[in-house]
C-alpha positions in Angstrom: -197.4 26.6 187.9 -195.2 28.9 186.0 -191.6 29.5 187.0 -190.3 33.0 186.6 -186.7 33.0 185.7 -184.7 36.1 184.7 -180.9 36.4 184.2 -179.2 39.7 184.7 -175.5 39.8 184.9 -174.3 42.3 182.4 -175.3 45.3 184.3 -173.1 44.1 187.2 -170.0 43.9 185.1 -170.6 47.3 183.5 -170.8 48.9 187.0 -167.7 47.3 188.4 -166.0 49.7 190.8 -162.5 50.6 191.1 -161.8 49.1 194.5 -161.7 45.5 195.7 -160.6 43.9 198.9 -156.8 44.1 199.4 -156.5 40.4 200.7 -158.5 37.3 200.5 -161.3 37.1 203.0 -163.7 34.4 204.1 -166.5 34.4 206.5 -169.5 32.3 207.6 -172.4 32.9 210.1 -175.6 31.2 211.3 -178.5 33.2 212.8 -181.9 32.9 214.3 -184.8 35.2 213.2 -187.7 35.7 215.7 -190.3 36.7 213.0 -194.0 37.6 212.8 -196.1 37.2 209.7 -198.8 39.4 208.4 -200.7 39.8 205.0 -203.0 37.7 202.9 -203.1 34.9 200.4 -205.5 34.6 197.4 -206.6 31.5 195.7 -209.2 31.8 192.8 -210.4 35.1 194.2 -210.9 33.8 197.6 -208.9 35.7 200.3 -207.6 34.7 203.7 -205.7 36.8 206.3 -202.7 34.7 207.3 -202.5 36.4 210.7 -205.9 36.8 211.9 -207.7 33.8 210.2 -204.9 31.3 210.2 -203.2 32.4 213.3 -199.7 31.4 211.9 -196.9 31.5 214.4 -193.1 31.0 214.0 -191.8 27.4 214.5 -188.3 27.7 213.1 -186.5 30.4 211.1 -182.9 29.5 210.4 -180.4 31.5 208.3 -176.8 30.6 207.3 -174.4 32.6 205.0 -171.0 32.3 203.5 -168.9 34.8 201.7 -165.5 34.9 199.8 -163.6 38.1 198.9 -160.6 38.4 196.9 -158.2 41.1 195.4 -158.6 40.2 191.7 -159.7 43.2 189.7 -163.0 42.9 187.7 -164.0 39.6 189.0 -166.9 39.9 191.8 -166.9 38.7 195.3 -169.3 35.8 196.1 -171.9 35.4 198.9 -174.2 32.5 199.5 -177.2 32.8 201.9 -179.9 30.3 202.8 -183.1 31.0 204.7 -185.8 28.6 206.0 -189.1 29.9 207.4 -191.6 27.5 209.0 -194.8 28.6 210.5 -197.9 26.7 211.7 -201.3 27.7 213.2 -204.9 26.8 213.9 -207.7 29.1 213.1 -211.2 29.4 211.6 -212.1 30.6 208.2 -214.8 33.1 207.9 -215.1 32.8 204.2 -214.5 30.2 201.4 -210.9 29.8 200.4 -209.2 27.8 197.7 -211.8 25.0 197.6 -212.6 25.0 201.4 -216.3 25.8 201.6 -217.3 27.7 204.7 -220.8 27.1 206.2 -220.9 28.3 209.8 -217.0 28.4 209.9 -214.4 25.8 209.3 -211.6 25.0 211.7 -208.4 24.7 209.8 -204.7 23.9 210.3 -202.3 25.9 208.3 -198.6 25.3 207.4 -196.3 27.9 205.7 -192.9 26.7 204.4 -190.7 29.4 202.8 -187.2 28.4 201.5 -184.8 30.6 199.8 -181.3 30.3 198.5 -179.3 33.5 197.3 -176.2 33.7 195.1 -174.8 37.2 195.3 -172.1 38.6 193.2 -170.8 42.0 194.4 -168.1 44.6 194.5 -166.6 46.5 197.4 -167.0 50.2 196.4 -165.6 51.4 199.8 -163.4 49.2 202.1 -162.1 51.2 205.2 -163.9 52.4 208.3 -166.8 53.1 205.8 -167.8 50.0 203.9 -170.1 49.9 200.8 -170.8 46.7 198.7 -173.0 46.8 195.5 -174.1 43.7 193.4 -176.7 41.5 192.1 -178.5 38.6 193.8 -180.2 35.5 192.1 -182.8 34.3 194.7 -184.4 30.8 194.3 -187.6 31.3 196.2 -189.8 28.2 197.0 -192.9 28.6 199.2 -196.0 26.7 200.0 -199.1 27.6 202.1 -201.3 24.5 203.0 -204.6 25.0 204.7 -206.5 21.9 205.9 -209.8 21.3 207.5 -209.6 19.9 210.8 -211.4 16.6 211.0 -212.5 16.9 207.4 -211.1 16.4 203.8 -211.1 19.9 202.5 -207.8 21.4 201.6 -206.1 24.4 199.8 -202.5 24.9 198.6 -200.9 28.3 197.5 -197.4 28.0 196.0 -194.6 30.4 195.2 -191.9 29.1 192.7 -189.5 31.6 191.2 -185.9 32.5 190.6 -185.6 36.3 190.9 -182.7 38.8 190.1 -182.4 41.3 192.8 -180.3 44.3 193.5 -178.0 44.1 196.5 -176.5 46.8 198.7 -174.6 46.6 202.0 -173.3 49.5 204.1 -171.3 49.4 207.3 -169.7 52.0 209.6 -166.8 50.7 211.8 -165.9 52.5 214.9 -162.1 52.4 214.8 -160.1 50.3 217.3 -163.2 49.0 219.1 -164.5 46.1 217.1 -167.9 47.7 217.1 -169.9 48.5 214.0 -173.4 49.3 212.6 -174.7 48.5 209.2 -177.6 47.6 207.0 -178.0 45.3 203.9 -180.8 44.5 201.5 -182.0 42.8 198.4 -184.9 44.2 196.3 -186.7 43.7 193.0 -189.9 44.8 191.3 -191.0 43.1 188.1 -194.2 42.8 186.2 -196.3 43.5 189.2 -194.5 41.2 191.6 -192.1 42.5 194.1 -189.7 41.2 196.9 -187.8 43.4 199.5 -185.6 42.0 202.1 -183.6 44.4 204.4 -182.0 44.2 207.8 -180.1 46.7 210.0 -177.8 45.6 212.8 -175.1 46.3 215.4 -172.0 44.2 215.4 -169.1 43.3 217.6 -165.9 41.5 216.4 -163.1 40.0 218.6 -160.3 38.0 216.9 -162.1 35.7 214.4 -165.5 35.8 216.2 -168.3 38.1 214.9 -171.6 38.6 216.9 -174.5 40.5 215.4 -177.9 41.5 216.6 -180.5 43.5 214.6 -183.9 43.7 212.9 -184.9 42.0 209.6 -188.0 42.8 207.4 -189.0 40.9 204.3 -192.1 41.6 202.1 -193.3 39.4 199.2 -196.0 40.4 196.7 -196.2 37.5 194.2 -198.9 36.6 191.7 -199.2 33.5 189.6 -202.4 33.1 187.6 -205.2 32.9 190.1 -203.0 32.5 193.1 -201.1 35.3 195.0 -199.2 35.8 198.2 -198.9 39.3 199.7 -197.2 39.0 203.1 -194.6 40.8 205.4 -192.3 38.9 207.6 -190.3 40.8 210.3 -188.7 40.7 213.6 -185.4 40.7 215.5 -182.4 38.3 214.8 -179.1 37.4 216.3 -176.1 35.7 214.6 -172.8 34.4 215.4 -170.0 33.8 212.8 -166.3 33.6 212.1 -164.2 35.8 209.7 -160.8 35.1 208.3 
């Protein structure tokens, strides 16, 4: 398997805006994402529909993030984000796939594990009742789709292993004196035929140091490595709770 690794930091420094946070800020949150999966996987020319053929359903989708903001000019703020997606399913293949030879149909069990860790460096372009952050994200993406014949020995494995630079943008509108706000944020990249987009929109309420958020997240992955590819979309509502200082 090849590992795609691209480093892109100079453009972030060149685009450093004139504004930063006035004080030091720290925040953290955890969230649950109730997501659905659609799309297809390809292995050596064999194609399988992950939703209709494999019947993959969400088992556990966890997310946690931590950020640090400061008033030092030029130096970017820092945000870490971790997402784990685990889905399993039982289905029946209607065609050969990745070494699994279908006769009259093969009953299979499938497991999808998708893990990603983001390091984001960003600047606050606006910081009042309208907030705008711009930056770059380095995403370590590690995924694996295993399909195994039930009661047999045939099996297939499709892997994603990449470190990707992504653009980062976050915008939020605060309703003054209420603690209520709405916003959206996203990461995106398209490179050499591969692409990854990860966006969410939300409503938020803050009281004292407590931050509550609910919204909708959509992530699409189009990744190809030699004879293997994964072209899927994961989306659904999420809720989160966190603290801010």
